[in-house]
Phi, psi and omega in degrees: 000145177298141177237132180250145177292153179288160178305327182295335178285332181274327183242099180242144179229091181249338178211183184300314181297315183290329178293315174303315181298317182294316179297317178299312179304315183296308184287329178295320177299316178294317181298318180297319180294315180294319181297320180294317179295319180294320177296317179296318178298315179296322179296319178297315179298321179296321181289323182280352181292337178298332178267005178080011182286320179229153175294135184299317184294328182295317177294319180296322181296319179297320179293318178296317180298322179296317179297317181297320181299319180293320180296319180296317179299321179289333182278339183301311180297328178295318178296312181300321180291328177290325180293310182203108183301336183280343183283318185214129177230125182289131176226127176275115180258106181255120181300136179270124181256122179244131180247118180260122181293149182295149176255137178259003178227158176269122180296327177295322178292328177297314180295318182296321182291340183269343187299324183257006183271112180260104185285359178272349182289144185301319183292331177282318179299328180294340180272352182291139171268116186293153177299146175252351178239165180291144178285139176247030181297126180269188178301135183272144180246147175279098183295334180291337180269332182214077185296332183298325181287346179260001178287126184297334178297325179280318184299317184253024180300318181261003179224077182296144181262139183269316187244006174241125176233171186239141180290334179057049182282333188268085176056042172089006176215187175217153185233139173218164173287130182303341178296343179276353189304308183296326179292319180289326174299315178297318179299317178299315182296318179291322179293325179294320178295326181277348180073035181239137177247138176235160176240127173275112186272337180197151178221242177287127184206116186287128164076357181243018176222156176275332183285127178294334179292340174274314190267344182242295188273333183067029183259016176226155178224150174254134183226153172229154179273124180289131173076009181227135177290158182302341179277350182291146183297340181297331178296318179295325180290326177295322177300314178299315182295317180296319179294324178290336179274003175099007178270143162276143186238131171248112182282105182257032175278329189237340183289168189300328186292345184245150173262110187305136178073357173234312180256007183299135179196176175244132178260116179254134184220135175282104184237000000 
């Protein structure tokens, strides 16, 4: 559902400049509403003047006065800024509307289903779908020694992703080995072309997984398709794209380690 910021986020008063801005925002909104009503009233009087109900000039005057009032209100910040630029600075505050697609799986269930899954076991490795494209895995970093370098906020700070997002389950962030960066960028580019969005629910995470690629190397990620149930064909398309980006894929929508429709996900691993 779309979410709008609260009025307190739009009108803040923390210092002299922000207080002027808040007061201006408040009264400008009221003035615009009153000017519109006055202009509308004047327009009605002007239109009805043809029948002699109201004087024509009276309606015209109300419309002109409404326009002048708006011009004056717009000119106030310019005057204040000329007096002292530090006192008042005009800022256009446009509310940011974010639409979050519905999830057909539980992110918590995804993590739970992965905790006991040891991807090093022979029977599990046999279920892996091998990469079809070359790996672009870069130099691996020891995340246990420097977790900050493995924070996705730092890794993708200068390279924002369009169709890949992170669940940020680990204290407000998510961690991966920086060596996966180029592979995830390629994954994102292909997903954008396909019009599919995914969420990375987990990557490097100490002590809460059986798979060493999660707890030691950080070279694997768990993903779900945003806004699509596990039966949707987009999940199969993600598998194809991930394999072409150099990932091995373990389809955990149906195998025993996952609870279908709640913990269903795809395990991608640089192998």
